[in-house]
Backbone as CSV, one residue per row, in Angstrom:
resi,resn,N_x,N_y,N_z,CA_x,CA_y,CA_z,C_x,C_y,C_z
1,MET,4.159,11.919,-23.523,4.734,13.125,-22.970,6.106,13.318,-23.610
2,PRO,6.369,14.500,-24.173,7.676,14.729,-24.797,8.771,14.812,-23.756
3,GLY,9.950,14.404,-24.156,11.084,14.413,-23.248,11.813,15.742,-23.258
4,LEU,12.858,15.800,-22.493,13.682,16.987,-22.407,14.432,17.189,-23.721
5,PHE,14.438,18.410,-24.233,15.076,18.750,-25.510,14.512,17.900,-26.645
6,ASP,13.195,17.780,-26.695,12.527,16.945,-27.690,12.837,17.446,-29.108
7,GLY,13.275,16.544,-29.959,13.553,16.865,-31.350,14.966,17.344,-31.614
8,THR,15.823,17.356,-30.602,17.208,17.782,-30.803,18.142,16.602,-30.593
9,SER,19.425,16.840,-30.790,20.396,15.768,-30.575,20.583,15.475,-29.088
10,LEU,20.115,16.360,-28.219,20.235,16.168,-26.773,18.976,15.566,-26.152
11,GLU,18.111,15.011,-26.971,16.825,14.490,-26.500,17.007,13.360,-25.484
12,ARG,16.287,13.448,-24.365,16.296,12.413,-23.334,14.857,12.115,-22.931
13,PRO,14.524,10.860,-22.638,13.157,10.553,-22.214,12.896,11.072,-20.799
14,VAL,11.629,11.288,-20.485,11.249,11.706,-19.140,11.501,10.537,-18.204
15,SER,12.155,10.805,-17.070,12.517,9.734,-16.154,11.817,9.903,-14.814
16,CYS,11.772,8.831,-14.063,11.162,8.806,-12.734,12.067,9.550,-11.758
17,GLU,11.463,10.328,-10.858,12.258,11.091,-9.905,12.821,10.228,-8.783
18,VAL,12.314,9.006,-8.611,12.782,8.140,-7.534,13.832,7.149,-8.023
19,CYS,13.496,6.381,-9.059,14.419,5.333,-9.506,15.303,5.758,-10.673
20,GLY,14.941,6.825,-11.385,15.748,7.311,-12.482,15.511,6.613,-13.805
21,ALA,14.654,5.609,-13.845,14.359,4.897,-15.081,13.373,5.710,-15.922
22,ALA,13.327,5.412,-17.214,12.337,6.063,-18.070,10.937,5.696,-17.572
23,LEU,9.978,6.612,-17.746,8.635,6.376,-17.202,7.991,5.111,-17.758
24,GLU,8.338,4.717,-18.978,7.769,3.495,-19.550,8.268,2.245,-18.822
25,GLN,9.502,2.281,-18.304,10.081,1.134,-17.611,9.996,1.243,-16.096
26,CYS,9.498,2.343,-15.569,9.441,2.559,-14.124,8.393,1.646,-13.491
27,THR,8.746,1.030,-12.368,7.812,0.164,-11.648,7.477,0.713,-10.272
28,CYS,7.775,1.978,-10.018,7.461,2.594,-8.726,5.947,2.694,-8.566
29,PRO,5.426,2.430,-7.362,3.978,2.535,-7.165,3.519,3.980,-7.270
30,ARG,2.436,4.210,-7.995,1.910,5.561,-8.206,0.457,5.632,-7.772
31,ASP,0.068,6.809,-7.268,-1.315,7.001,-6.858,-2.151,7.436,-8.062
32,ALA,-3.401,7.822,-7.818,-4.313,8.156,-8.910,-3.859,9.381,-9.693
33,SER,-3.155,10.306,-9.060,-2.699,11.506,-9.765,-1.427,11.261,-10.571
34,GLY,-0.771,10.126,-10.394,0.427,9.789,-11.148,1.719,10.048,-10.407
35,SER,1.645,10.591,-9.201,2.866,10.822,-8.439,3.260,9.561,-7.668
36,VAL,4.540,9.436,-7.395,5.052,8.250,-6.709,4.546,8.224,-5.274
37,CYS,4.037,7.074,-4.847,3.493,6.910,-3.497,4.078,5.622,-2.912
38,ARG,5.201,5.755,-2.208,5.887,4.602,-1.632,5.171,4.128,-0.373
39,PRO,5.456,2.923,0.105,4.834,2.460,1.356,5.123,3.376,2.538
40,ALA,6.296,3.997,2.587,6.632,4.878,3.702,5.780,6.140,3.711
41,ASP,5.120,6.453,2.591,4.276,7.631,2.490,2.810,7.337,2.805
42,GLN,2.496,6.119,3.195,1.111,5.721,3.442,0.939,5.317,4.910
43,PRO,0.488,6.236,5.758,0.328,5.906,7.178,-0.865,4.978,7.398
44,ALA,-0.598,3.722,7.641,-1.657,2.734,7.849,-2.132,2.763,9.294
45,ARG,-3.434,2.659,9.486,-4.043,2.588,10.814,-4.709,1.226,10.943
46,VAL,-4.380,0.538,12.008,-4.918,-0.804,12.235,-5.786,-0.752,13.478
47,HIS,-7.066,-1.052,13.316,-7.962,-1.082,14.463,-8.811,-2.340,14.399
48,ARG,-9.487,-2.608,15.479,-10.329,-3.805,15.530,-11.768,-3.394,15.787
49,GLU,-12.667,-4.144,15.201,-14.092,-3.899,15.342,-14.772,-5.194,15.726
50,LYS,-15.864,-5.063,16.413,-16.647,-6.237,16.761,-17.850,-6.272,15.843
51,ARG,-17.955,-7.317,15.061,-19.053,-7.491,14.109,-19.719,-8.831,14.359
52,ARG,-21.003,-8.780,14.613,-21.796,-9.994,14.878,-21.200,-10.829,16.007
53,GLY,-20.633,-10.156,16.984,-20.071,-10.840,18.135,-18.657,-11.354,17.946
54,LYS,-18.062,-11.137,16.772,-16.702,-11.616,16.492,-15.799,-10.417,16.206
55,TRP,-14.508,-10.557,16.498,-13.554,-9.490,16.267,-13.089,-9.491,14.815
56,MET,-12.837,-8.296,14.295,-12.341,-8.116,12.942,-11.236,-7.070,12.997
57,THR,-10.087,-7.359,12.409,-8.978,-6.415,12.338,-9.073,-5.689,11.001
58,VAL,-9.085,-4.357,11.047,-9.286,-3.546,9.848,-8.076,-2.639,9.638
59,VAL,-7.539,-2.641,8.426,-6.411,-1.788,8.052,-6.946,-0.713,7.112
60,THR,-6.753,0.564,7.481,-7.182,1.681,6.647,-6.006,2.624,6.425
61,GLY,-6.186,3.570,5.523,-5.158,4.568,5.262,-4.220,4.221,4.127
62,LEU,-4.481,3.138,3.412,-3.627,2.740,2.294,-4.233,3.229,0.983
63,ASP,-3.387,3.644,0.056,-3.843,4.095,-1.248,-4.141,2.870,-2.117
64,PRO,-5.390,2.701,-2.576,-5.714,1.500,-3.358,-5.058,1.461,-4.731
65,LYS,-4.676,2.606,-5.283,-4.006,2.619,-6.593,-2.528,2.275,-6.471
66,ALA,-1.878,2.787,-5.426,-0.438,2.595,-5.274,-0.087,1.287,-4.584
67,THR,-1.042,0.674,-3.898,-0.787,-0.548,-3.152,-1.573,-1.693,-3.770
68,ASP,-0.930,-2.830,-3.921,-1.627,-4.026,-4.382,-2.343,-4.623,-3.170
69,LEU,-3.576,-4.180,-2.938,-4.305,-4.599,-1.742,-4.583,-6.094,-1.723
70,ALA,-4.790,-6.692,-2.875,-5.054,-8.135,-2.915,-3.837,-8.921,-2.428
71,MET,-2.642,-8.549,-2.889,-1.426,-9.250,-2.469,-1.126,-8.963,-1.003
72,LEU,-1.339,-7.721,-0.561,-1.121,-7.378,0.835,-2.072,-8.148,1.740
73,SER,-3.319,-8.259,1.327,-4.297,-9.026,2.096,-3.886,-10.490,2.198
74,LYS,-3.401,-11.027,1.105,-2.959,-12.426,1.108,-1.804,-12.642,2.069
75,GLN,-0.842,-11.712,2.079,0.301,-11.824,2.986,-0.142,-11.717,4.442
76,LEU,-1.034,-10.785,4.726,-1.501,-10.611,6.106,-2.327,-11.811,6.569
77,ARG,-3.186,-12.318,5.692,-3.985,-13.492,6.060,-3.101,-14.692,6.325
78,LYS,-2.046,-14.835,5.531,-1.138,-15.961,5.710,-0.350,-15.830,7.009
79,SER,0.105,-14.616,7.317,0.881,-14.430,8.539,0.019,-14.596,9.793
80,CYS,-1.280,-14.307,9.691,-2.179,-14.440,10.837,-2.932,-15.769,10.849
81,SER,-2.808,-16.549,9.794,-3.548,-17.807,9.653,-5.040,-17.578,9.854
82,ALA,-5.553,-16.604,9.112,-6.961,-16.245,9.235,-7.507,-15.871,7.865
83,GLY,-8.818,-15.753,7.805,-9.475,-15.313,6.588,-9.533,-13.801,6.547
84,GLY,-10.053,-13.282,5.463,-10.173,-11.846,5.351,-10.639,-11.442,3.976
85,ALA,-10.674,-10.133,3.757,-11.165,-9.611,2.489,-10.546,-8.249,2.219
86,VAL,-10.642,-7.852,0.948,-10.229,-6.517,0.531,-11.502,-5.703,0.340
87,THR,-11.556,-4.520,0.952,-12.708,-3.634,0.796,-12.274,-2.373,0.059
88,ALA,-13.226,-1.493,-0.194,-12.922,-0.260,-0.913,-11.997,0.651,-0.120
89,ASP,-12.056,0.593,1.215,-11.241,1.499,2.019,-10.089,0.808,2.738
90,GLY,-9.845,-0.460,2.500,-8.719,-1.119,3.156,-8.791,-2.630,3.106
91,VAL,-8.210,-3.246,4.131,-8.118,-4.701,4.233,-8.736,-5.134,5.555
92,GLU,-9.468,-6.231,5.539,-10.064,-6.786,6.744,-9.516,-8.190,6.984
93,ILE,-9.159,-8.464,8.227,-8.664,-9.779,8.637,-9.575,-10.275,9.749
94,GLN,-10.007,-11.529,9.642,-10.888,-12.088,10.655,-10.114,-12.377,11.930
95,GLY,-10.662,-11.940,13.061,-10.042,-12.192,14.351,-9.314,-10.966,14.879
96,ASP,-8.879,-11.061,16.134,-8.161,-9.976,16.793,-6.663,-10.182,16.593
97,HIS,-6.127,-9.641,15.484,-4.713,-9.798,15.132,-4.041,-8.444,14.965
98,ARG,-4.479,-7.449,15.737,-3.997,-6.086,15.538,-2.484,-5.984,15.689
99,ASP,-1.913,-6.530,16.730,-0.465,-6.412,16.951,0.335,-7.153,15.885
100,ALA,-0.136,-8.309,15.465,0.565,-9.071,14.426,0.500,-8.347,13.082
101,VAL,-0.628,-7.715,12.773,-0.776,-6.991,11.509,0.101,-5.747,11.515
102,VAL,0.164,-5.041,12.640,1.033,-3.865,12.739,2.491,-4.272,12.527
103,ALA,2.909,-5.358,13.135,4.289,-5.831,12.978,4.576,-6.231,11.532
104,ALA,3.618,-6.896,10.891,3.807,-7.317,9.501,3.884,-6.106,8.569
105,LEU,3.028,-5.109,8.785,3.049,-3.914,7.950,4.352,-3.124,8.138
106,ARG,4.818,-3.035,9.361,6.097,-2.349,9.606,7.240,-3.077,8.921
107,GLY,7.169,-4.401,8.887,8.189,-5.184,8.206,8.184,-4.943,6.702
108,LEU,7.027,-4.564,6.142,6.912,-4.277,4.718,7.221,-2.829,4.379
109,GLY,7.495,-2.004,5.407,7.887,-0.630,5.159,6.793,0.401,5.367
110,TYR,5.627,-0.010,5.822,4.536,0.940,6.082,4.670,1.490,7.502
111,PRO,4.446,2.791,7.717,4.462,3.336,9.063,3.123,3.057,9.744
112,ALA,2.907,1.828,10.181,1.631,1.393,10.730,1.540,1.725,12.206
113,ARG,0.335,2.071,12.642,0.066,2.335,14.051,-1.224,1.653,14.440
114,ALA,-1.255,1.161,15.673,-2.483,0.594,16.204,-3.398,1.734,16.606
115,ALA,-4.653,1.654,16.227,-5.625,2.704,16.539,-6.763,2.083,17.331
116,GLY,-7.426,2.899,18.119,-8.553,2.403,18.896,-8.109,1.712,20.152
117,GLY,-9.061,1.054,20.808,-8.773,0.430,22.101,-8.387,-0.939,22.014
């Protein structure tokens, strides 16, 4: 992508609107369209489901391109001392850990809310 005043003495590279760094050096999380998608812009919903007689805590509403779901899952599993997995639509944690997951997500900057009963 050409920069501002491309080919002149005033040429500047295209920069990120959030951090101000050149797009090549920018590390801001971006969604599939290329726009910046910070954790505060991703309303996470945490609910629990009963599967095969056991409780499962499910986190939905996160952008899989802008969020490192594998690392987030690892952090949540570690904080809850439970197993879990990353799915196409979110993160699953084994057991009923809805309140602990909401607290952990809020600590990471996500506007998380408990959903369901």
